N, CA, C and O atoms as CSV, one atom per row, in Angstrom:
chain,resi,resn,atom,element,x,y,z
A,1,UNK,N,N,-15.247,18.896,8.531
A,1,UNK,CA,C,-14.312,17.843,8.001
A,1,UNK,C,C,-15.108,16.557,7.646
A,1,UNK,O,O,-16.184,16.186,8.115
A,2,UNK,N,N,-14.381,16.006,6.772
A,2,UNK,CA,C,-15.368,14.696,6.185
A,2,UNK,C,C,-14.205,13.946,5.384
A,2,UNK,O,O,-12.999,14.143,5.233
A,3,UNK,N,N,-15.213,12.906,4.901
A,3,UNK,CA,C,-14.408,11.841,3.946
A,3,UNK,C,C,-15.107,12.292,2.659
A,3,UNK,O,O,-16.283,12.650,2.598
A,4,UNK,N,N,-13.982,12.213,1.331
A,4,UNK,CA,C,-14.187,12.665,0.247
A,4,UNK,C,C,-14.253,11.249,-0.414
A,4,UNK,O,O,-13.222,10.608,-0.617
A,5,UNK,N,N,-15.388,10.820,-0.716
A,5,UNK,CA,C,-15.266,9.431,-1.546
A,5,UNK,C,C,-15.354,9.529,-3.203
A,5,UNK,O,O,-16.287,10.006,-3.849
A,6,UNK,N,N,-14.215,8.989,-3.673
A,6,UNK,CA,C,-13.927,8.895,-5.381
A,6,UNK,C,C,-14.172,7.623,-5.830
A,6,UNK,O,O,-13.560,6.666,-5.354
A,7,UNK,N,N,-14.924,7.512,-6.616
A,7,UNK,CA,C,-14.951,6.082,-7.468
A,7,UNK,C,C,-14.216,6.366,-8.878
A,7,UNK,O,O,-14.659,7.186,-9.682
A,8,UNK,N,N,-13.019,5.586,-9.102
A,8,UNK,CA,C,-12.418,6.077,-10.064
A,8,UNK,C,C,-11.316,4.882,-10.379
A,8,UNK,O,O,-11.074,4.034,-9.520
A,9,UNK,N,N,-10.734,4.876,-11.534
A,9,UNK,CA,C,-9.490,3.892,-11.904
A,9,UNK,C,C,-8.434,4.614,-11.425
A,9,UNK,O,O,-8.161,5.742,-11.835
A,10,UNK,N,N,-7.735,3.945,-10.457
A,10,UNK,CA,C,-6.671,4.545,-9.825
A,10,UNK,C,C,-5.574,4.824,-10.926
A,10,UNK,O,O,-4.749,5.724,-10.767
A,11,UNK,N,N,-5.594,4.005,-12.070
A,11,UNK,CA,C,-4.191,4.224,-12.985
A,11,UNK,C,C,-4.494,5.605,-13.653
A,11,UNK,O,O,-3.582,6.133,-14.289
A,12,UNK,N,N,-5.502,6.123,-13.574
A,12,UNK,CA,C,-6.241,7.485,-14.321
A,12,UNK,C,C,-6.252,8.551,-13.437
A,12,UNK,O,O,-5.862,9.673,-13.760
A,13,UNK,N,N,-6.718,8.237,-12.232
A,13,UNK,CA,C,-7.109,9.286,-11.105
A,13,UNK,C,C,-5.871,10.424,-10.711
A,13,UNK,O,O,-4.796,10.097,-10.209
A,14,UNK,N,N,-6.234,11.695,-11.021
A,14,UNK,CA,C,-5.450,12.633,-10.607
A,14,UNK,C,C,-5.884,13.342,-9.200
A,14,UNK,O,O,-6.574,14.361,-9.175
A,15,UNK,N,N,-5.426,12.719,-8.102
A,15,UNK,CA,C,-5.830,13.534,-6.840
A,15,UNK,C,C,-5.133,15.060,-7.173
A,15,UNK,O,O,-4.173,15.320,-7.899
A,16,UNK,N,N,-6.035,16.006,-6.319
A,16,UNK,CA,C,-5.575,17.104,-6.162
A,16,UNK,C,C,-4.087,17.285,-5.165
A,16,UNK,O,O,-4.149,16.866,-4.009
A,17,UNK,N,N,-2.940,17.836,-5.599
A,17,UNK,CA,C,-1.850,17.783,-4.794
A,17,UNK,C,C,-1.734,18.702,-3.422
A,17,UNK,O,O,-2.115,19.870,-3.339
A,18,UNK,N,N,-1.138,17.937,-2.379
A,18,UNK,CA,C,-0.875,18.695,-1.188
A,18,UNK,C,C,-2.437,18.958,-0.307
A,18,UNK,O,O,-2.523,19.948,0.421
A,19,UNK,N,N,-3.522,18.076,-0.435
A,19,UNK,CA,C,-4.600,18.485,0.336
A,19,UNK,C,C,-5.350,17.662,1.086
A,19,UNK,O,O,-6.380,17.960,1.693
A,20,UNK,N,N,-4.610,16.231,1.011
A,20,UNK,CA,C,-5.131,15.156,2.114
A,20,UNK,C,C,-4.459,14.764,3.286
A,20,UNK,O,O,-3.262,14.477,3.263
A,21,UNK,N,N,-5.189,14.728,4.380
A,21,UNK,CA,C,-4.414,14.622,5.619
A,21,UNK,C,C,-4.306,12.925,5.795
A,21,UNK,O,O,-3.744,12.485,6.799
A,22,UNK,N,N,-4.744,12.201,5.002
A,22,UNK,CA,C,-4.578,10.579,5.161
A,22,UNK,C,C,-4.865,10.150,3.763
A,22,UNK,O,O,-5.788,10.692,3.154
A,23,UNK,N,N,-4.127,9.194,3.196
A,23,UNK,CA,C,-4.319,8.233,2.081
A,23,UNK,C,C,-4.144,6.701,2.440
A,23,UNK,O,O,-3.076,6.255,2.860
A,24,UNK,N,N,-5.058,6.079,2.280
A,24,UNK,CA,C,-4.816,4.629,2.422
A,24,UNK,C,C,-5.103,3.498,1.174
A,24,UNK,O,O,-6.170,3.184,0.645
A,25,UNK,N,N,-3.786,3.041,0.934
A,25,UNK,CA,C,-3.770,1.934,-0.438
A,25,UNK,C,C,-3.854,0.532,0.143
A,25,UNK,O,O,-2.808,0.039,0.565
A,26,UNK,N,N,-4.988,-0.165,0.213
A,26,UNK,CA,C,-4.945,-1.477,0.933
A,26,UNK,C,C,-5.280,-2.537,-0.328
A,26,UNK,O,O,-6.196,-2.491,-1.150
A,27,UNK,N,N,-4.318,-3.397,-0.187
A,27,UNK,CA,C,-4.424,-4.527,-1.185
A,27,UNK,C,C,-4.634,-4.167,-2.696
A,27,UNK,O,O,-5.412,-4.819,-3.393
A,28,UNK,N,N,-3.906,-3.094,-3.182
A,28,UNK,CA,C,-3.859,-2.893,-4.546
A,28,UNK,C,C,-2.583,-3.178,-5.114
A,28,UNK,O,O,-1.494,-2.616,-5.000
A,29,UNK,N,N,-3.127,-4.612,-6.026
A,29,UNK,CA,C,-1.938,-5.137,-6.653
A,29,UNK,C,C,-2.187,-5.042,-8.157
A,29,UNK,O,O,-3.013,-5.622,-8.861
A,30,UNK,N,N,-0.989,-3.912,-8.532
A,30,UNK,CA,C,-0.885,-3.516,-10.026
A,30,UNK,C,C,0.339,-3.950,-10.344
A,30,UNK,O,O,1.080,-4.290,-9.422
A,31,UNK,N,N,0.740,-4.018,-11.537
A,31,UNK,CA,C,1.975,-4.328,-12.049
A,31,UNK,C,C,2.994,-3.221,-11.798
A,31,UNK,O,O,2.607,-2.063,-11.954
A,32,UNK,N,N,4.321,-3.462,-11.405
A,32,UNK,CA,C,5.047,-2.345,-10.625
A,32,UNK,C,C,5.119,-0.835,-11.441
A,32,UNK,O,O,5.481,0.206,-10.891
A,33,UNK,N,N,4.795,-0.922,-12.539
A,33,UNK,CA,C,4.807,0.694,-13.203
A,33,UNK,C,C,3.733,1.090,-12.870
A,33,UNK,O,O,3.793,2.222,-12.391
A,34,UNK,N,N,2.436,0.524,-12.917
A,34,UNK,CA,C,1.215,1.346,-12.704
A,34,UNK,C,C,1.094,1.566,-11.436
A,34,UNK,O,O,0.535,2.625,-11.150
A,35,UNK,N,N,1.556,0.682,-10.291
A,35,UNK,CA,C,1.495,0.925,-8.890
A,35,UNK,C,C,2.573,2.020,-8.455
A,35,UNK,O,O,2.394,2.604,-7.387
A,36,UNK,N,N,3.780,2.345,-9.309
A,36,UNK,CA,C,4.638,3.401,-8.824
A,36,UNK,C,C,4.049,4.569,-9.207
A,36,UNK,O,O,4.251,5.557,-8.501
A,37,UNK,N,N,3.340,4.668,-10.212
A,37,UNK,CA,C,2.619,6.042,-10.761
A,37,UNK,C,C,1.414,6.296,-9.675
A,37,UNK,O,O,1.312,7.441,-9.235
A,38,UNK,N,N,0.527,5.327,-9.232
A,38,UNK,CA,C,-0.423,5.463,-8.328
A,38,UNK,C,C,0.189,5.771,-6.998
A,38,UNK,O,O,-0.456,6.611,-6.369
A,39,UNK,N,N,1.154,5.363,-6.459
A,39,UNK,CA,C,1.788,5.502,-5.116
A,39,UNK,C,C,2.253,7.200,-5.249
A,39,UNK,O,O,1.965,8.094,-4.452
A,40,UNK,N,N,2.925,7.295,-6.309
A,40,UNK,CA,C,3.499,8.798,-6.420
A,40,UNK,C,C,2.498,9.908,-6.559
A,40,UNK,O,O,2.816,11.063,-6.278
A,41,UNK,N,N,1.343,9.604,-6.968
A,41,UNK,CA,C,0.562,10.740,-7.045
A,41,UNK,C,C,-0.348,10.747,-5.587
A,41,UNK,O,O,-0.899,11.785,-5.221
A,42,UNK,N,N,-0.444,9.514,-4.820
A,42,UNK,CA,C,-0.690,9.463,-3.421
A,42,UNK,C,C,0.123,10.389,-2.673
A,42,UNK,O,O,-0.360,11.253,-1.941
A,43,UNK,N,N,1.497,10.189,-2.876
A,43,UNK,CA,C,2.245,10.872,-1.876
A,43,UNK,C,C,2.093,12.374,-2.085
A,43,UNK,O,O,1.977,13.201,-1.182
A,44,UNK,N,N,2.115,12.695,-3.807
A,44,UNK,CA,C,2.037,14.385,-3.797
A,44,UNK,C,C,0.594,14.861,-3.387
A,44,UNK,O,O,0.398,16.062,-3.203
A,45,UNK,N,N,-0.448,13.919,-3.237
A,45,UNK,CA,C,-1.633,14.443,-2.755
A,45,UNK,C,C,-1.909,14.747,-1.193
A,45,UNK,O,O,-2.922,15.257,-0.713
A,46,UNK,N,N,-0.624,14.255,-0.452
A,46,UNK,CA,C,-0.533,14.450,0.844
A,46,UNK,C,C,-0.443,15.805,1.152
A,46,UNK,O,O,0.379,16.451,0.503
A,47,UNK,N,N,-1.291,16.541,2.234
A,47,UNK,CA,C,-0.945,17.920,2.965
A,47,UNK,C,C,0.359,17.678,3.977
A,47,UNK,O,O,0.681,16.629,4.535
A,48,UNK,N,N,0.933,18.835,4.028
A,48,UNK,CA,C,1.769,18.718,5.301
A,48,UNK,C,C,1.410,18.180,6.676
A,48,UNK,O,O,0.423,18.529,7.324
A,49,UNK,N,N,2.240,17.373,7.012
A,49,UNK,CA,C,1.690,16.336,8.096
A,49,UNK,C,C,0.755,15.400,7.872
A,49,UNK,O,O,0.102,14.975,8.825
A,50,UNK,N,N,0.524,14.899,6.496
A,50,UNK,CA,C,-0.402,13.902,5.975
A,50,UNK,C,C,0.453,12.804,5.838
A,50,UNK,O,O,1.620,12.835,5.448
A,51,UNK,N,N,-0.381,11.563,6.281
A,51,UNK,CA,C,0.160,10.213,6.150
A,51,UNK,C,C,-0.549,9.380,5.443
A,51,UNK,O,O,-1.777,9.342,5.359
A,52,UNK,N,N,0.513,8.459,4.743
A,52,UNK,CA,C,-0.200,7.554,3.859
A,52,UNK,C,C,0.109,6.115,4.560
A,52,UNK,O,O,1.203,5.844,5.055
A,53,UNK,N,N,-0.858,5.350,4.535
A,53,UNK,CA,C,-0.538,3.780,5.020
A,53,UNK,C,C,-0.839,2.920,3.681
A,53,UNK,O,O,-1.849,3.102,3.000
A,54,UNK,N,N,0.194,1.927,3.376
A,54,UNK,CA,C,0.043,0.885,2.168
A,54,UNK,C,C,0.458,-0.324,2.720
A,54,UNK,O,O,1.557,-0.539,3.233
A,55,UNK,N,N,-0.678,-1.282,2.565
A,55,UNK,CA,C,-0.581,-2.416,3.135
A,55,UNK,C,C,-1.156,-3.534,1.923
A,55,UNK,O,O,-2.096,-3.219,1.194
A,56,UNK,N,N,-0.593,-4.614,1.835
A,56,UNK,CA,C,-0.964,-5.478,0.636
A,56,UNK,C,C,-0.015,-6.654,0.829
A,56,UNK,O,O,0.971,-6.582,1.562
A,57,UNK,N,N,-0.341,-7.691,0.170
A,57,UNK,CA,C,0.347,-9.075,-0.021
A,57,UNK,C,C,1.648,-8.832,-0.225
A,57,UNK,O,O,2.049,-7.985,-1.023
A,58,UNK,N,N,2.560,-9.728,0.648
A,58,UNK,CA,C,4.040,-9.412,0.662
A,58,UNK,C,C,4.334,-10.554,-0.287
A,58,UNK,O,O,3.587,-11.530,-0.351
A,59,UNK,N,N,5.584,-10.409,-1.129
A,59,UNK,CA,C,6.116,-11.402,-1.948
A,59,UNK,C,C,6.221,-12.567,-1.464
A,59,UNK,O,O,5.802,-13.519,-2.123
A,60,UNK,N,N,6.832,-12.769,-0.141
A,60,UNK,CA,C,6.938,-13.950,0.530
A,60,UNK,C,C,5.815,-14.688,0.805
A,60,UNK,O,O,5.747,-15.905,0.976
A,61,UNK,N,N,4.846,-13.785,0.838
A,61,UNK,CA,C,3.272,-14.677,1.278
A,61,UNK,C,C,3.242,-15.672,0.171
A,61,UNK,O,O,2.505,-16.542,0.634
A,62,UNK,N,N,3.607,-16.065,-1.029
A,62,UNK,CA,C,3.717,-17.027,-1.768
A,62,UNK,C,C,4.136,-18.575,-1.483
A,62,UNK,O,O,3.550,-19.627,-1.737
A,63,UNK,N,N,5.403,-18.291,-0.843
A,63,UNK,CA,C,5.790,-19.306,-0.267
A,63,UNK,C,C,5.702,-19.982,1.207
A,63,UNK,O,O,5.955,-21.140,1.539
A,64,UNK,N,N,5.218,-18.779,2.053
A,64,UNK,CA,C,5.217,-18.962,3.407
A,64,UNK,C,C,3.999,-18.484,4.141
A,64,UNK,O,O,3.837,-18.453,5.361
A,65,UNK,N,N,3.112,-18.092,3.128
A,65,UNK,CA,C,1.745,-17.344,4.038
A,65,UNK,C,C,0.537,-18.087,3.312
A,65,UNK,O,O,0.684,-19.204,2.817
A,66,UNK,N,N,-0.394,-17.549,3.289
A,66,UNK,CA,C,-1.566,-18.198,2.946
A,66,UNK,C,C,-2.475,-17.314,2.246
A,66,UNK,O,O,-2.805,-16.254,2.779
A,67,UNK,N,N,-2.924,-17.649,1.078
A,67,UNK,CA,C,-4.163,-16.765,0.343
A,67,UNK,C,C,-3.475,-15.587,-0.559
A,67,UNK,O,O,-2.286,-15.697,-0.857
A,68,UNK,N,N,-4.207,-14.506,-0.970
A,68,UNK,CA,C,-3.756,-13.656,-1.952
A,68,UNK,C,C,-3.330,-13.969,-3.247
A,68,UNK,O,O,-3.521,-15.127,-3.619
A,69,UNK,N,N,-2.748,-13.115,-4.074
A,69,UNK,CA,C,-2.612,-13.297,-5.533
A,69,UNK,C,C,-1.284,-14.352,-5.385
A,69,UNK,O,O,-0.666,-14.600,-4.350
A,70,UNK,N,N,-1.074,-14.818,-6.561
A,70,UNK,CA,C,0.021,-15.861,-6.667
A,70,UNK,C,C,0.908,-15.469,-7.796
A,70,UNK,O,O,1.665,-16.261,-8.359
A,71,UNK,N,N,0.778,-14.183,-8.109
A,71,UNK,CA,C,1.593,-13.687,-9.058
A,71,UNK,C,C,2.710,-12.901,-8.467
A,71,UNK,O,O,2.477,-11.795,-7.979
A,72,UNK,N,N,3.938,-13.416,-8.482
A,72,UNK,CA,C,4.937,-12.503,-7.877
A,72,UNK,C,C,5.119,-11.140,-8.569
A,72,UNK,O,O,5.683,-10.181,-8.043
A,73,UNK,N,N,4.633,-11.151,-9.686
A,73,UNK,CA,C,4.924,-9.914,-10.388
A,73,UNK,C,C,4.116,-8.517,-9.685
A,73,UNK,O,O,4.476,-7.343,-9.772
A,74,UNK,N,N,2.981,-9.042,-9.011
A,74,UNK,CA,C,2.208,-7.838,-8.615
A,74,UNK,C,C,2.481,-7.780,-6.990
A,74,UNK,O,O,2.020,-6.856,-6.319
A,75,UNK,N,N,3.142,-8.673,-6.502
A,75,UNK,CA,C,3.040,-8.466,-4.986
A,75,UNK,C,C,4.344,-7.591,-4.210
A,75,UNK,O,O,5.488,-7.490,-4.654
A,76,UNK,N,N,3.928,-7.125,-3.201
A,76,UNK,CA,C,4.596,-5.875,-2.727
A,76,UNK,C,C,5.988,-6.377,-1.805
A,76,UNK,O,O,5.961,-7.501,-1.304
A,77,UNK,N,N,6.987,-5.643,-1.645
A,77,UNK,CA,C,7.977,-5.655,-0.772
A,77,UNK,C,C,7.849,-3.959,-0.001
A,77,UNK,O,O,7.320,-2.964,-0.496
A,78,UNK,N,N,8.466,-4.082,1.213
A,78,UNK,CA,C,8.667,-2.792,1.926
A,78,UNK,C,C,9.532,-2.063,1.050
A,78,UNK,O,O,9.162,-0.894,0.938
A,79,UNK,N,N,10.594,-2.359,0.366
A,79,UNK,CA,C,11.722,-1.722,-0.069
A,79,UNK,C,C,10.976,-1.004,-1.436
A,79,UNK,O,O,11.143,0.205,-1.599
A,80,UNK,N,N,10.273,-1.666,-2.265
A,80,UNK,CA,C,9.586,-1.075,-3.404
A,80,UNK,C,C,8.482,-0.374,-2.975
A,80,UNK,O,O,8.126,0.453,-3.814
A,81,UNK,N,N,7.844,-0.397,-2.030
A,81,UNK,CA,C,6.792,0.562,-1.680
A,81,UNK,C,C,7.284,1.818,-1.527
A,81,UNK,O,O,6.802,2.781,-2.124
A,82,UNK,N,N,8.312,1.900,-0.691
A,82,UNK,CA,C,9.205,2.724,0.146
A,82,UNK,C,C,9.932,3.687,-1.045
A,82,UNK,O,O,9.985,4.917,-1.034
A,83,UNK,N,N,10.408,2.887,-1.945
A,83,UNK,CA,C,11.035,3.518,-3.154
A,83,UNK,C,C,9.924,4.397,-3.967
A,83,UNK,O,O,10.307,5.431,-4.514
A,84,UNK,N,N,8.723,4.051,-4.045
A,84,UNK,CA,C,7.642,4.788,-4.709
A,84,UNK,C,C,6.893,5.713,-4.204
A,84,UNK,O,O,5.922,6.183,-4.797
A,85,UNK,N,N,7.395,6.169,-2.699
A,85,UNK,CA,C,7.022,7.301,-2.025
A,85,UNK,C,C,7.958,8.382,-1.814
A,85,UNK,O,O,8.431,8.614,-0.702
A,86,UNK,N,N,8.236,9.045,-2.841
A,86,UNK,CA,C,9.453,10.095,-2.880
A,86,UNK,C,C,8.806,11.314,-1.999
A,86,UNK,O,O,7.623,11.652,-2.010
A,87,UNK,N,N,9.930,11.927,-1.188
A,87,UNK,CA,C,9.772,13.266,-0.417
A,87,UNK,C,C,9.067,12.792,1.031
A,87,UNK,O,O,9.006,13.733,1.823
A,88,UNK,N,N,8.585,11.676,1.483
A,88,UNK,CA,C,7.953,11.283,2.506
A,88,UNK,C,C,8.985,10.525,3.507
A,88,UNK,O,O,9.840,9.742,3.093
A,89,UNK,N,N,8.804,10.844,4.834
A,89,UNK,CA,C,9.316,10.343,5.897
A,89,UNK,C,C,8.814,8.906,6.255
A,89,UNK,O,O,7.664,8.700,6.643
A,90,UNK,N,N,9.640,8.045,6.117
A,90,UNK,CA,C,9.067,6.663,6.352
A,90,UNK,C,C,8.988,6.325,7.691
A,90,UNK,O,O,10.056,6.362,8.301
A,91,UNK,N,N,7.729,5.919,8.469
A,91,UNK,CA,C,7.768,5.561,9.897
A,91,UNK,C,C,7.692,4.000,10.171
A,91,UNK,O,O,7.905,3.511,11.280
A,92,UNK,N,N,7.356,3.253,9.006
A,92,UNK,CA,C,7.146,2.212,9.422
A,92,UNK,C,C,7.488,1.451,7.929
A,92,UNK,O,O,6.962,1.990,6.955
A,93,UNK,N,N,8.208,0.414,7.708
A,93,UNK,CA,C,8.318,-0.414,6.422
A,93,UNK,C,C,8.696,-1.889,6.786
A,93,UNK,O,O,9.864,-2.180,7.044
A,94,UNK,N,N,7.831,-2.686,6.800
A,94,UNK,CA,C,7.998,-4.100,7.199
A,94,UNK,C,C,7.104,-4.937,6.835
A,94,UNK,O,O,6.004,-4.529,6.463
A,95,UNK,N,N,7.471,-6.538,6.879
A,95,UNK,CA,C,6.613,-7.383,6.788
A,95,UNK,C,C,5.754,-7.712,8.262
A,95,UNK,O,O,6.149,-7.560,9.418
A,96,UNK,N,N,4.741,-8.102,7.876
A,96,UNK,CA,C,3.723,-8.413,9.184
A,96,UNK,C,C,2.911,-9.418,8.824
A,96,UNK,O,O,2.406,-9.553,7.709
A,97,UNK,N,N,2.749,-10.279,9.951
A,97,UNK,CA,C,1.827,-11.580,9.691
A,97,UNK,C,C,0.332,-11.091,10.141
A,97,UNK,O,O,0.200,-10.318,11.089
A,98,UNK,N,N,-0.666,-11.535,9.481
A,98,UNK,CA,C,-2.143,-11.507,9.571
A,98,UNK,C,C,-2.635,-13.076,9.480
A,98,UNK,O,O,-2.443,-13.950,8.635
A,99,UNK,N,N,-3.440,-13.039,10.875
A,99,UNK,CA,C,-4.043,-14.477,11.123
A,99,UNK,C,C,-5.242,-14.491,10.318
A,99,UNK,O,O,-6.027,-13.546,10.389
A,100,UNK,N,N,-5.461,-15.505,9.535
A,100,UNK,CA,C,-6.485,-16.146,8.687
A,100,UNK,C,C,-7.135,-17.207,9.219
A,100,UNK,O,O,-6.489,-18.020,9.879
A,101,UNK,N,N,-8.331,-17.350,9.046
A,101,UNK,CA,C,-9.126,-18.631,9.541
A,101,UNK,C,C,-9.181,-19.401,8.244
A,101,UNK,O,O,-9.451,-18.947,7.132
A,102,UNK,N,N,-8.924,-20.455,8.523
A,102,UNK,CA,C,-9.149,-21.753,7.255
A,102,UNK,C,C,-9.923,-22.842,7.806
A,102,UNK,O,O,-10.126,-22.991,9.011
A,103,UNK,N,N,-10.237,-23.397,7.132
A,103,UNK,CA,C,-10.924,-24.651,7.376
A,103,UNK,C,C,-10.012,-25.615,8.212
A,103,UNK,O,O,-10.401,-26.349,9.120
A,104,UNK,N,N,-8.694,-25.480,7.730
A,104,UNK,CA,C,-7.738,-26.231,8.914
A,104,UNK,C,C,-7.203,-25.646,10.128
A,104,UNK,O,O,-6.310,-26.105,10.840
A,105,UNK,N,N,-7.991,-24.366,10.303
A,105,UNK,CA,C,-7.436,-23.539,11.545
A,105,UNK,C,C,-6.650,-22.344,10.987
A,105,UNK,O,O,-6.521,-22.094,9.788
A,106,UNK,N,N,-6.199,-21.716,11.897
A,106,UNK,CA,C,-5.495,-20.259,11.815
A,106,UNK,C,C,-4.232,-20.365,11.223
A,106,UNK,O,O,-3.304,-20.983,11.743
A,107,UNK,N,N,-4.162,-19.714,10.031
A,107,UNK,CA,C,-2.780,-19.717,9.439
A,107,UNK,C,C,-2.394,-18.036,9.214
A,107,UNK,O,O,-3.122,-17.069,9.436
A,108,UNK,N,N,-1.162,-18.058,8.758
A,108,UNK,CA,C,-0.607,-16.447,8.869
A,108,UNK,C,C,-0.472,-16.185,7.284
A,108,UNK,O,O,0.132,-17.023,6.615
A,109,UNK,N,N,-1.099,-14.875,6.580
A,109,UNK,CA,C,-0.942,-14.508,5.550
A,109,UNK,C,C,0.405,-13.694,6.073
A,109,UNK,O,O,0.700,-13.521,7.255
A,110,UNK,N,N,1.194,-13.210,4.864
A,110,UNK,CA,C,2.161,-11.993,5.135
A,110,UNK,C,C,2.129,-10.916,4.383
A,110,UNK,O,O,2.222,-11.054,3.163
A,111,UNK,N,N,2.024,-9.936,4.821
A,111,UNK,CA,C,1.756,-8.468,4.315
A,111,UNK,C,C,2.775,-7.681,4.576
A,111,UNK,O,O,3.479,-7.815,5.577
A,112,UNK,N,N,2.942,-6.767,3.667
A,112,UNK,CA,C,3.858,-5.641,3.492
A,112,UNK,C,C,2.931,-4.400,4.143
A,112,UNK,O,O,1.734,-4.209,3.929
A,113,UNK,N,N,3.787,-3.646,4.961
A,113,UNK,CA,C,2.986,-2.511,5.716
A,113,UNK,C,C,3.986,-1.358,5.825
A,113,UNK,O,O,4.988,-1.356,6.540
A,114,UNK,N,N,3.544,-0.308,4.957
A,114,UNK,CA,C,4.398,0.935,5.022
A,114,UNK,C,C,3.519,1.994,5.521
A,114,UNK,O,O,2.384,2.155,5.072
A,115,UNK,N,N,4.092,2.806,6.554
A,115,UNK,CA,C,3.446,3.908,6.930
A,115,UNK,C,C,4.468,5.172,6.921
A,115,UNK,O,O,5.519,5.097,7.558
A,116,UNK,N,N,4.115,6.385,6.147
A,116,UNK,CA,C,4.542,7.590,5.915
A,116,UNK,C,C,4.309,8.469,5.971
A,116,UNK,O,O,3.154,8.573,5.558
A,117,UNK,N,N,4.886,9.848,6.409
A,117,UNK,CA,C,4.167,11.125,6.429
A,117,UNK,C,C,5.172,12.219,5.841
A,117,UNK,O,O,6.401,12.148,5.830
A,118,UNK,N,N,4.214,13.438,5.267
A,118,UNK,CA,C,4.929,14.503,4.596
A,118,UNK,C,C,5.125,15.519,5.541
A,118,UNK,O,O,4.217,16.243,5.949
A,119,UNK,N,N,6.289,15.583,5.892
A,119,UNK,CA,C,6.735,16.389,6.704
A,119,UNK,C,C,6.947,17.828,6.359
A,119,UNK,O,O,7.396,18.605,7.201
């Protein structure tokens, strides 16, 4: 068992269906249509019992958090991510706070975190 590293543009990458035990999508901020395609392919790539973890800057981070993209069109919500993971059992879907050290001290970034499994 090992890690298979692939360098590719995720908008074009077609992973083999049903073979991955784990997929991590971290801070991938694409327009909604592109993200939906990528997440759908990632979900189909999971083997039975496989888990996906999606984390990225939440939409509320713009007004209430720190850092991250400032374009609301590419930020996440738990509901939108869950909608793009068809056929998976959602184990966790929420906003989470992540402490960030700044010159003024520690401030919170707000992220979307979704964990789901193919049963």
